[in-house]
SEVO-454947 format. One line per 2 residues: number of its first residue (from 1); their letters; for each residue x, y, z of N, C-alpha, C. Coordinates in nm, 3 decimals, padded with zeros to 5 digits, m for minus. Layout:
% SEVO-454947
NUM> a> X/Y/Z/X/Y/Z/X/Y/Z; ...;
***
This chain:
% SEVO-454947
1> ma> 12.217/08.403/12.430/12.253/08.430/12.291/12.191/08.328/12.197; 12.197/08.201/12.238/12.139/08.095/12.156/11.988/08.109/12.148;
3> la> 11.925/08.150/12.260/11.780/08.170/12.262/11.739/08.282/12.168; 11.816/08.389/12.166/11.785/08.500/12.077/11.799/08.459/11.931;
5> qn> 11.900/08.379/11.899/11.917/08.331/11.763/11.803/08.240/11.722; 11.757/08.154/11.814/11.644/08.067/11.782/11.517/08.147/11.755;
7> rl> 11.497/08.255/11.832/11.380/08.338/11.810/11.385/08.409/11.675; 11.504/08.440/11.629/11.518/08.505/11.499/11.509/08.405/11.384;
9> ia> 11.563/08.286/11.405/11.565/08.187/11.297/11.431/08.118/11.281; 11.359/08.097/11.391/11.233/08.022/11.386/11.130/08.086/11.292;
11> pv> 11.104/08.218/11.300/11.007/08.276/11.205/11.052/08.266/11.060; 11.183/08.283/11.036/11.235/08.273/10.899/11.219/08.132/10.847;
13> wk> 11.252/08.034/10.930/11.239/07.894/10.889/11.093/07.858/10.864; 11.003/07.909/10.947/10.861/07.883/10.929/10.809/07.944/10.800;
15> kl> 10.858/08.063/10.767/10.817/08.128/10.642/10.870/08.054/10.520; 10.991/08.000/10.530/11.049/07.928/10.417/10.979/07.795/10.392;
17> rt> 10.911/07.742/10.491/10.843/07.614/10.474/10.706/07.631/10.410; 10.656/07.754/10.396/10.531/07.776/10.326/10.550/07.758/10.176;
19> kv> 10.439/07.761/10.102/10.448/07.741/09.958/10.525/07.853/09.892; 10.503/07.975/09.936/10.578/08.088/09.881/10.726/08.075/09.911;
21> gv> 10.758/08.032/10.034/10.898/08.015/10.071/10.967/07.906/09.992; 10.896/07.795/09.968/10.954/07.687/09.889/10.982/07.732/09.747;
23> hf> 10.884/07.801/09.687/10.904/07.850/09.551/11.017/07.954/09.545; 11.023/08.039/09.648/11.128/08.141/09.649/11.266/08.075/09.661;
25> tr> 11.276/07.974/09.746/11.405/07.905/09.763/11.446/07.835/09.634; 11.351/07.770/09.571/11.382/07.702/09.445/11.420/07.802/09.336;
27> fa> 11.345/07.913/09.330/11.374/08.011/09.226/11.508/08.080/09.251; 11.548/08.089/09.377/11.681/08.143/09.407/11.789/08.053/09.348;
29> gv> 11.770/07.921/09.361/11.863/07.830/09.297/11.860/07.841/09.145; 11.739/07.860/09.089/11.726/07.880/08.945/11.799/08.006/08.902;
31> ai> 11.784/08.113/08.980/11.849/08.240/08.946/12.001/08.228/08.953; 12.051/08.154/09.051/12.196/08.136/09.063/12.251/08.060/08.942;
33> as> 12.180/07.953/08.903/12.226/07.876/08.786/12.217/07.960/08.658; 12.106/08.036/08.646/12.091/08.120/08.527/12.195/08.232/08.524;
35> la> 12.219/08.292/08.640/12.318/08.399/08.648/12.458/08.348/08.619; 12.491/08.229/08.670/12.624/08.172/08.643/12.642/08.147/08.494;
37> ts> 12.536/08.097/08.430/12.544/08.074/08.285/12.562/08.205/08.209; 12.487/08.309/08.251/12.498/08.439/08.183/12.635/08.501/08.203;
39> li> 12.687/08.492/08.325/12.818/08.551/08.353/12.929/08.479/08.277; 12.918/08.348/08.265/13.018/08.274/08.188/13.013/08.315/08.041;
41> al> 12.889/08.327/07.988/12.876/08.368/07.848/12.925/08.511/07.828; 12.893/08.600/07.923/12.937/08.739/07.911/13.089/08.750/07.920;
43> ti> 13.148/08.674/08.009/13.294/08.677/08.022/13.363/08.628/07.895; 13.307/08.523/07.836/13.365/08.471/07.712/13.350/08.572/07.599;
45> cn> 13.229/08.631/07.589/13.206/08.728/07.480/13.292/08.853/07.496; 13.311/08.897/07.620/13.385/09.021/07.645/13.536/08.997/07.647;
47> gl> 13.578/08.898/07.724/13.721/08.878/07.742/13.788/08.799/07.632; 13.714/08.702/07.573/13.777/08.615/07.473/13.753/08.665/07.330;
49> fh> 13.627/08.699/07.300/13.594/08.741/07.163/13.592/08.893/07.147; 13.603/08.966/07.257/13.608/09.113/07.254/13.488/09.174/07.179;
51> mt> 13.370/09.125/07.212/13.248/09.177/07.151/13.211/09.310/07.215; 13.128/09.385/07.144/13.074/09.508/07.201/12.966/09.475/07.303;
53> st> 12.914/09.579/07.367/12.823/09.556/07.480/12.691/09.492/07.438; 12.631/09.537/07.328/12.497/09.489/07.290/12.497/09.341/07.254;
55> pa> 12.578/09.292/07.160/12.575/09.148/07.131/12.620/09.063/07.250; 12.714/09.113/07.329/12.757/09.037/07.446/12.643/09.022/07.547;
57> ai> 12.567/09.129/07.567/12.455/09.123/07.661/12.345/09.032/07.610; 12.318/09.034/07.479/12.212/08.951/07.423/12.247/08.802/07.435;
59> ia> 12.370/08.768/07.402/12.413/08.627/07.411/12.410/08.580/07.557; 12.459/08.664/07.647/12.458/08.627/07.789/12.316/08.611/07.841;
61> wf> 12.227/08.703/07.800/12.088/08.695/07.844/12.021/08.569/07.791; 12.038/08.540/07.663/11.970/08.424/07.604/12.018/08.294/07.667;
63> sg> 12.147/08.284/07.695/12.200/08.163/07.759/12.137/08.142/07.897; 12.129/08.250/07.975/12.068/08.239/08.107/11.919/08.218/08.102;
65> av> 11.851/08.277/08.001/11.706/08.265/07.991/11.664/08.122/07.961; 11.740/08.052/07.878/11.708/07.912/07.849/11.717/07.827/07.976;
67> vs> 11.824/07.847/08.051/11.839/07.774/08.178/11.726/07.812/08.275; 11.693/07.939/08.281/11.588/07.986/08.372/11.452/07.928/08.335;
69> yv> 11.421/07.919/08.207/11.290/07.867/08.165/11.276/07.720/08.202; 11.380/07.642/08.176/11.373/07.498/08.206/11.361/07.474/08.356;
71> ls> 11.441/07.544/08.435/11.440/07.521/08.579/11.323/07.589/08.650; 11.266/07.694/08.593/11.152/07.761/08.655/11.030/07.671/08.656;
73> rw> 11.012/07.592/08.553/10.901/07.496/08.552/10.918/07.393/08.662; 11.043/07.355/08.690/11.067/07.263/08.802/11.041/07.332/08.935;
75> aw> 11.076/07.459/08.946/11.057/07.531/09.073/10.910/07.541/09.109; 10.823/07.558/09.011/10.679/07.567/09.037/10.606/07.437/09.005;
77> er> 10.680/07.329/08.999/10.625/07.193/08.987/10.535/07.179/08.864; 10.580/07.234/08.753/10.509/07.217/08.627/10.564/07.096/08.555;
79> kg> 10.476/07.004/08.520/10.517/06.881/08.453/10.444/06.868/08.320; 10.500/06.784/08.236/10.438/06.761/08.107/10.472/06.869/08.006;
81> kp> 10.395/06.870/07.898/10.418/06.966/07.790/10.376/07.105/07.835; 10.461/07.205/07.818/10.423/07.341/07.862/10.316/07.402/07.774;
83> dv> 10.232/07.485/07.835/10.130/07.559/07.762/10.195/07.677/07.692; 10.189/07.678/07.561/10.261/07.781/07.484/10.205/07.919/07.512;
85> lr> 10.071/07.933/07.512/10.011/08.065/07.527/10.014/08.115/07.671; 10.007/08.025/07.766/10.000/08.067/07.907/10.136/08.068/07.977;
87> et> 10.233/07.991/07.925/10.362/07.984/07.993/10.477/08.031/07.903; 10.488/07.970/07.786/10.606/07.995/07.703/10.610/08.139/07.652;
89> vp> 10.500/08.183/07.590/10.498/08.319/07.534/10.512/08.425/07.643; 10.434/08.419/07.754/10.454/08.520/07.860/10.594/08.519/07.919;
91> fw> 10.654/08.400/07.931/10.789/08.393/07.986/10.887/08.471/07.899; 10.880/08.452/07.768/10.975/08.521/07.681/10.943/08.668/07.666;
93> vi> 10.816/08.706/07.686/10.783/08.849/07.688/10.847/08.915/07.810; 10.836/08.847/07.926/10.900/08.899/08.047/11.052/08.902/08.030;
95> sa> 11.105/08.797/07.967/11.250/08.793/07.944/11.295/08.904/07.851; 11.208/08.941/07.755/11.243/09.052/07.665/11.253/09.183/07.742;
97> lv> 11.165/09.200/07.842/11.175/09.320/07.927/11.303/09.316/08.011; 11.339/09.195/08.054/11.459/09.180/08.135/11.584/09.213/08.053;
99> iv> 11.585/09.172/07.926/11.704/09.196/07.845/11.727/09.345/07.822; 11.616/09.423/07.821/11.634/09.568/07.808/11.710/09.623/07.928;
101> il> 11.671/09.577/08.048/11.739/09.624/08.169/11.884/09.577/08.171; 11.906/09.452/08.135/12.042/09.398/08.140/12.132/09.460/08.033;
103> tl> 12.074/09.490/07.916/12.155/09.554/07.812/12.198/09.693/07.854; 12.104/09.768/07.913/12.139/09.901/07.962/12.244/09.894/08.072;
105> at> 12.230/09.794/08.159/12.328/09.777/08.266/12.466/09.740/08.210; 12.467/09.655/08.107/12.595/09.617/08.047/12.663/09.737/07.979;
107> kf> 12.582/09.816/07.910/12.638/09.936/07.847/12.694/10.032/07.952; 12.620/10.043/08.061/12.668/10.129/08.170/12.800/10.076/08.225;
109> gy> 12.811/09.943/08.240/12.935/09.885/08.288/13.052/09.908/08.193; 13.026/09.898/08.063/13.131/09.924/07.964/13.178/10.070/07.972;
111> hl> 13.080/10.162/07.975/13.116/10.304/07.980/13.187/10.339/08.111; 13.142/10.277/08.221/13.206/10.305/08.350/13.349/10.253/08.352;
113> as> 13.370/10.135/08.296/13.506/10.081/08.292/13.598/10.166/08.203; 13.543/10.214/08.091/13.623/10.300/08.002/13.652/10.434/08.068;
115> wl> 13.554/10.488/08.139/13.571/10.617/08.206/13.676/10.606/08.317; 13.682/10.490/08.383/13.782/10.468/08.488/13.917/10.425/08.431;
117> gl> 13.923/10.402/08.301/14.049/10.364/08.239/14.091/10.222/08.268; 13.992/10.132/08.290/14.023/09.993/08.323/14.040/09.910/08.196;
119> tg> 14.130/09.818/08.199/14.154/09.728/08.085/14.176/09.586/08.137; 14.166/09.492/08.045/14.195/09.354/08.080/14.096/09.296/08.179;
121> ik> 14.148/09.227/08.278/14.066/09.158/08.376/13.985/09.254/08.461; 14.038/09.372/08.488/13.964/09.471/08.567/13.840/09.519/08.492;
123> hv> 13.853/09.540/08.363/13.739/09.580/08.280/13.632/09.471/08.283; 13.673/09.347/08.268/13.578/09.234/08.267/13.508/09.220/08.402;
125> ll> 13.582/09.231/08.511/13.524/09.215/08.644/13.424/09.327/08.677; 13.455/09.449/08.635/13.362/09.558/08.662/13.232/09.541/08.584;
127> vd> 13.243/09.503/08.458/13.122/09.480/08.378/13.041/09.365/08.438; 13.107/09.259/08.480/13.036/09.146/08.543/12.968/09.189/08.672;
129> fv> 13.032/09.278/08.749/12.973/09.323/08.875/12.846/09.406/08.850; 12.850/09.495/08.753/12.732/09.574/08.720/12.620/09.483/08.668;
131> yl> 12.656/09.386/08.588/12.559/09.290/08.537/12.498/09.208/08.650; 12.576/09.176/08.751/12.527/09.103/08.867/12.425/09.185/08.944;
133> la> 12.453/09.313/08.967/12.358/09.399/09.038/12.226/09.411/08.963; 12.232/09.423/08.832/12.109/09.432/08.752/12.030/09.301/08.761;
135> nl> 12.099/09.189/08.768/12.030/09.060/08.780/11.961/09.045/08.914; 12.016/09.102/09.019/11.952/09.096/09.150/11.817/09.170/09.147;
137> vt> 11.815/09.284/09.077/11.690/09.360/09.065/11.587/09.282/08.984; 11.630/09.228/08.871/11.536/09.154/08.787/11.495/09.022/08.851;
139> fl> 11.577/08.968/08.940/11.541/08.844/09.010/11.415/08.865/09.093; 11.411/08.970/09.173/11.294/08.998/09.256/11.172/09.028/09.170;
141> lr> 11.192/09.102/09.062/11.081/09.135/08.974/11.025/09.010/08.907; 11.110/08.922/08.860/11.065/08.800/08.794/10.995/08.706/08.892;
143> fv> 11.044/08.699/09.015/10.980/08.609/09.111/10.836/08.653/09.138; 10.814/08.780/09.156/10.678/08.830/09.182/10.587/08.798/09.064;
145> if> 10.634/08.821/08.942/10.552/08.796/08.823/10.529/08.646/08.804; 10.633/08.566/08.822/10.619/08.422/08.802/10.525/08.360/08.905;
147> hy> 10.541/08.400/09.032/10.462/08.336/09.139/10.316/08.378/09.138; 10.290/08.506/09.115/10.153/08.556/09.128/10.080/08.570/08.994;
149> vl> 10.150/08.555/08.882/10.085/08.571/08.752/10.110/08.450/08.662; 10.237/08.427/08.627/10.268/08.328/08.525/10.239/08.186/08.571;
151> fa> 10.292/08.147/08.688/10.274/08.011/08.739/10.174/08.006/08.854; 10.085/08.104/08.864/09.985/08.105/08.972/09.885/07.992/08.951;
153> ep> 09.843/07.930/09.061/09.747/07.822/09.053/09.607/07.878/09.031; 09.530/07.824/08.935/09.395/07.876/08.910/09.304/07.863/09.030;
155> tt> 09.317/07.754/09.108/09.230/07.737/09.224/09.257/07.843/09.330; 09.384/07.879/09.348/09.418/07.983/09.445/09.362/08.117/09.403;
157> aa> 09.374/08.150/09.274/09.320/08.277/09.226/09.169/08.282/09.239; 09.101/08.168/09.208/08.955/08.165/09.219/08.910/08.176/09.364;
159> ra> 08.984/08.109/09.455/08.947/08.118/09.597/08.967/08.258/09.650; 09.073/08.325/09.608/09.098/08.462/09.653/08.990/08.556/09.602;
161> aa> 08.943/08.533/09.478/08.837/08.619/09.423/08.705/08.594/09.493; 08.680/08.466/09.533/08.553/08.434/09.597/08.546/08.483/09.740;
163> tg> 08.658/08.484/09.808/08.659/08.524/09.948/08.707/08.666/09.969; 08.728/08.740/09.863/08.776/08.877/09.875/08.668/08.971/09.920;
165> pd> 08.701/09.099/09.943/08.601/09.197/09.989/08.497/09.227/09.884; 08.524/09.200/09.755/08.428/09.227/09.650/08.337/09.109/09.623;
167> av> 08.352/09.000/09.701/08.268/08.884/09.676/08.123/08.913/09.708; 08.094/08.992/09.812/07.958/09.031/09.849/07.934/09.172/09.800;
169> pp> 07.836/09.194/09.709/07.813/09.330/09.657/07.773/09.425/09.767; 07.804/09.555/09.753/07.766/09.654/09.854/07.615/09.663/09.867;
171> gt> 07.565/09.679/09.991/07.423/09.695/10.015/07.348/09.565/10.035; 07.415/09.451/10.025/07.351/09.322/10.045/07.393/09.265/10.177;
173> rk> 07.301/09.192/10.240/07.333/09.132/10.368/07.385/08.992/10.347; 07.472/08.951/10.435/07.531/08.818/10.425/07.430/08.717/10.480;
175> ap> 07.411/08.607/10.410/07.317/08.504/10.452/07.365/08.439/10.581; 07.272/08.406/10.675/07.315/08.345/10.801/07.366/08.204/10.778;
177> kp> 07.458/08.163/10.863/07.511/08.029/10.856/07.406/07.929/10.903; 07.418/07.800/10.862/07.318/07.701/10.905/07.306/07.691/11.056;
179> ae> 07.419/07.708/11.128/07.412/07.699/11.274/07.340/07.817/11.335; 07.341/07.931/11.265/07.279/08.052/11.319/07.135/08.069/11.273;
181> ap> 07.090/07.988/11.174/06.957/08.008/11.117/06.846/07.987/11.219; 06.843/07.878/11.302/06.734/07.864/11.400/06.731/07.977/11.501;
183> ht> 06.847/08.029/11.540/06.850/08.136/11.640/06.802/08.267/11.581; 06.832/08.292/11.456/06.791/08.417/11.396/06.646/08.413/11.349;
185> aa> 06.594/08.291/11.322/06.456/08.282/11.275/06.358/08.313/11.387; 06.388/08.266/11.511/06.296/08.289/11.623/06.279/08.436/11.656;
187> pa> 06.387/08.514/11.672/06.368/08.658/11.697/06.296/08.728/11.584; 06.319/08.684/11.460/06.251/08.749/11.348/06.102/08.723/11.354;
189> at> 06.060/08.599/11.386/05.918/08.567/11.397/05.854/08.644/11.512; 05.923/08.655/11.625/05.870/08.730/11.739/05.850/08.877/11.705;
191> ae> 05.947/08.934/11.632/05.936/09.075/11.593/05.819/09.097/11.499; 05.798/09.002/11.403/05.686/09.017/11.311/05.553/09.005/11.384;
193> aa> 05.542/08.912/11.481/05.418/08.896/11.557/05.388/09.020/11.641; 05.494/09.078/11.700/05.475/09.197/11.782/05.429/09.315/11.696;
195> sa> 05.489/09.329/11.576/05.449/09.439/11.490/05.307/09.420/11.437; 05.264/09.294/11.419/05.127/09.269/11.371/05.024/09.293/11.480;
197> sa> 05.058/09.259/11.606/04.961/09.275/11.715/04.954/09.417/11.766; 05.055/09.499/11.740/05.055/09.636/11.791/04.941/09.719/11.734;
199> pa> 04.912/09.719/11.603/04.799/09.800/11.553/04.666/09.754/11.607; 04.648/09.620/11.623/04.522/09.570/11.675/04.499/09.617/11.818;
201> ts> 04.600/09.614/11.901/04.587/09.658/12.041/04.554/09.807/12.049; 04.624/09.886/11.966/04.599/10.030/11.970/04.459/10.063/11.922;
203> sa> 04.408/09.991/11.820/04.272/10.019/11.771/04.168/09.978/11.872; 04.194/09.866/11.944/04.098/09.823/12.047/04.093/09.923/12.161;
205> gt> 04.210/09.976/12.200/04.211/10.075/12.308/04.139/10.203/12.267; 04.152/10.243/12.144/04.084/10.364/12.096/03.934/10.345/12.095;
207> aa> 03.888/10.225/12.053/03.745/10.199/12.051/03.688/10.199/12.192; 03.759/10.142/12.288/03.710/10.140/12.426/03.704/10.280/12.484;
209> at> 03.805/10.363/12.448/03.805/10.499/12.501/03.690/10.581/12.445; 03.653/10.561/12.322/03.540/10.636/12.263/03.405/10.582/12.306;
211> ak> 03.401/10.454/12.350/03.273/10.395/12.392/03.229/10.445/12.529; 03.321/10.479/12.618/03.284/10.523/12.754/03.206/10.654/12.753;
213> pr> 03.246/10.758/12.681/03.164/10.880/12.680/03.026/10.858/12.621; 03.015/10.768/12.521/02.883/10.741/12.465/02.791/10.677/12.565;
215> rk> 02.844/10.587/12.649/02.760/10.524/12.752/02.713/10.626/12.855; 02.802/10.719/12.891/02.764/10.821/12.990/02.656/10.912/12.936;
217> sa> 02.665/10.949/12.810/02.563/11.037/12.753/02.431/10.968/12.741; 02.427/10.838/12.715/02.302/10.763/12.707/02.238/10.751/12.844;
219> as> 02.319/10.732/12.948/02.265/10.721/13.084/02.204/10.852/13.130; 02.263/10.964/13.089/02.209/11.094/13.130/02.077/11.123/13.063;
221> kt> 02.052/11.069/12.943/01.925/11.091/12.875/01.813/11.005/12.933; 01.838/10.884/12.975/01.733/10.793/13.023/01.694/10.822/13.167;
223> sp> 01.786/10.861/13.254/01.754/10.884/13.396/01.721/11.030/13.418; 01.594/11.066/13.471/01.558/11.208/13.494/01.634/11.266/13.607;
225> aa> 01.663/11.393/13.595/01.740/11.462/13.698/01.652/11.485/13.821; 01.701/11.465/13.940/01.627/11.482/14.066/01.617/11.630/14.098;
227> sp> 01.487/11.680/14.116/01.464/11.822/14.145/01.432/11.838/14.293; 01.477/11.935/14.358/01.450/11.953/14.505/01.303/11.987/14.528;
229> tp> 01.237/11.936/14.634/01.098/11.965/14.671/01.094/12.090/14.755; 00.994/12.178/14.730/00.988/12.302/14.809/00.950/12.273/14.954;
231> ae> 00.997/12.349/15.038/00.967/12.329/15.183/00.834/12.389/15.213; 00.747/12.314/15.297/00.615/12.360/15.338/00.626/12.452/15.459;
***
């Protein structure tokens, strides 16, 4: 039993130790902190101030988005002043798309609680549960965008483009490696020498074949034919 558990845990642990796994683990912590902030804000807006769904969702989203932005830079090891055009603006554009999903989910939670006739703490808990499910969906979506687009390393993207299948245009041959160059040069030189000597050999053989009949015809002209002598 212990051996089977080790076989299951070892690949997972190995995957978590990669760069993607480290970023995913850190972003999971960021998502938990952001979600806790949003749920606290949503609970206060809904249960204490009795706000409607739209302003409650916007306040909850903005509270969590601020926490998410600050901690996401730590998750991807971004230090110093953030780049406004490459990090700040894209982050809030993505967050604006997220708020659309969360607002719709919050409205759905409000309508579902009203349809079920829930009030008080039950109404608040159901809305929080629906909001939690929507955050799980947006968590996976945000991680993919943050890791492969927003906080992607330029060197990694350049290396992937250089070593990808489109790096060598179609119809072109790949240059030989330095270790393979001496081995490939010798067969190429031998093939060129053989192709150059082949026409010369064939022309020499043709000339020799045409010269033999000419020699025979010359010999027949110079030597007189022997005629039989009549018998006495």
